[in-house]
C-alpha positions in Angstrom: -160.4 -66.1 29.5 -157.1 -64.7 28.4 -154.7 -65.6 31.0 -156.2 -69.3 30.7 -155.0 -68.9 26.9 -151.4 -67.3 27.7 -151.0 -70.4 30.0 -152.0 -72.9 27.4 -149.8 -71.4 25.0 -146.9 -71.2 27.1 -147.5 -75.0 28.0 -147.9 -75.9 24.1 -144.6 -73.9 23.3 -142.4 -75.7 26.4 -143.7 -79.1 24.9 -142.7 -78.4 21.5 -139.5 -77.4 22.3 -136.4 -79.6 23.7 -136.0 -80.5 27.4 -132.6 -78.5 27.0 -134.0 -75.1 25.2 -136.8 -75.3 27.8 -134.5 -75.8 31.0 -136.4 -79.0 31.9 -134.3 -81.1 34.3 -134.4 -84.8 32.8 -132.8 -87.9 34.2 -129.6 -88.2 32.0 -131.7 -87.1 29.2 -133.0 -90.2 28.4 -136.0 -88.7 26.5 -134.2 -86.4 24.1 -131.6 -89.1 23.1 -134.4 -91.9 22.7 -135.9 -88.8 20.2 -132.7 -87.9 18.8 -132.1 -91.7 17.7 -135.6 -92.0 16.2 -135.0 -88.8 14.1 -131.3 -90.3 12.5 -131.3 -93.3 10.5 -129.3 -96.3 11.7 -126.3 -96.4 9.6 -128.0 -100.8 9.1 -130.7 -98.8 7.2 -128.3 -96.5 5.3 -126.1 -99.6 4.4 -129.1 -101.1 3.1 -130.6 -98.4 1.3 -127.1 -97.8 -0.4 -126.9 -101.7 -1.9 -130.1 -101.9 -3.4 -129.8 -98.0 -5.0 -126.3 -99.3 -6.3 -127.9 -102.6 -8.0 -130.3 -100.4 -9.9 -128.3 -97.8 -10.8 -127.1 -98.3 -14.6 -123.5 -98.4 -14.8 -121.3 -95.9 -17.2 -118.1 -96.1 -19.1 -115.6 -93.4 -18.0 -115.1 -91.4 -21.5 -111.2 -90.5 -19.6 -109.2 -91.2 -16.7 -110.6 -90.1 -13.1 -108.5 -89.8 -10.4 -110.7 -90.6 -6.9 -110.1 -91.0 -3.3 -111.3 -93.8 -0.8 -111.0 -93.4 2.5 -110.9 -97.1 4.5 -109.6 -98.8 7.2 -106.0 -99.3 7.8 -106.2 -103.2 7.3 -108.6 -103.0 4.4 -106.1 -100.5 2.6 -103.3 -102.9 3.0 -105.6 -105.6 1.8 -106.6 -103.9 -1.4 -103.0 -102.7 -1.9 -101.9 -106.8 -2.3 -105.3 -107.7 -4.2 -106.7 -104.5 -5.7 -110.1 -102.8 -5.3 -113.6 -105.4 -5.2 -116.5 -104.9 -7.5 -118.5 -102.5 -5.4 -115.9 -100.4 -3.8 -117.0 -96.6 -3.0 -114.8 -93.9 -3.9 -115.6 -90.0 -4.1 -116.4 -88.6 -7.2 -113.0 -86.8 -7.8 -110.2 -85.1 -6.5 -110.3 -81.3 -5.9 -107.2 -79.5 -5.8 -106.2 -78.5 -2.1 -106.0 -80.0 1.1 -107.6 -83.7 1.6 -110.1 -84.4 3.7 -109.4 -85.0 7.5 -110.8 -88.5 8.9 -113.6 -86.8 10.6 -114.6 -84.4 7.9 -114.1 -87.5 5.8 -116.8 -89.2 7.9 -119.1 -87.1 8.2 -119.1 -85.5 4.4 -119.0 -89.2 3.1 -121.1 -90.8 5.1 -118.8 -93.7 6.3 -120.1 -95.8 9.1 -116.4 -95.7 11.1 -113.7 -93.2 11.1 -111.0 -94.0 8.0 -107.5 -94.7 8.9 -106.3 -94.8 5.3 -106.8 -92.7 1.9 -106.2 -94.1 -1.2 -105.4 -92.4 -4.2 -106.9 -94.6 -7.3 -106.2 -93.6 -10.8 -109.4 -95.3 -12.8 -108.4 -95.6 -16.7 -110.7 -94.9 -19.3 -113.6 -97.3 -20.4 -113.9 -98.4 -16.5 -117.3 -99.5 -15.6 -118.5 -97.0 -12.8 -122.0 -96.2 -11.5 -122.3 -92.8 -10.4 -124.7 -91.6 -6.9 -124.8 -89.8 -4.0 -123.3 -90.4 -0.8 -126.0 -91.5 1.6 -125.6 -90.5 5.0 -123.3 -87.7 4.4 -123.7 -83.9 3.4 -126.0 -83.5 1.1 -125.2 -83.7 -2.5 -121.7 -84.7 -2.4 -121.0 -87.5 -5.0 -119.7 -91.2 -5.0 -118.6 -93.3 -7.3 -119.1 -97.1 -7.4 -117.1 -99.5 -9.5 -119.0 -102.4 -11.6 -116.0 -104.8 -11.7 -112.5 -105.6 -9.7 -110.3 -103.2 -10.3 -106.0 -104.5 -10.4 -103.8 -103.1 -7.5 -102.0 -101.6 -10.2 -104.9 -98.6 -10.1 -103.7 -97.7 -6.5 -101.4 -94.8 -6.8 -100.6 -94.0 -3.2 -101.9 -94.8 -0.2 -101.5 -92.7 3.1 -103.1 -92.8 6.6 -105.0 -90.0 7.9 -105.7 -88.7 11.2 
């Protein structure tokens, strides 16, 4: 009787753990990969949630100038240097002292769909209408700013290529 319970307990534990932890050989780990994919939300669903949340978040007016970063691709950074920032552009909540983020850490921290190639330093002047939210798909608790109206190219202070 106790031997049967012990066997059931071991089988239950092995079934509850991942295949790699139980050292059960699987064909290419297809089951583990499909479970990973199912548990993590797709980038399309994250972007859809982000867009709908940005629409309902009330805009606020900045009471003073604020320096922020924008992590983006190189072609987009070049276009924004010529034309300015479009409405709905996502920016970091602020610039902190110290070494700026690398491309890999910016992607994971801010939940970006692709690895950024450029970092734009942006000065948002007092009176700019913005929306404050949390970055979806990134590290929990990391804030972001979305500008409500287009910003002229004069708000860009610096554009740097990152790795």
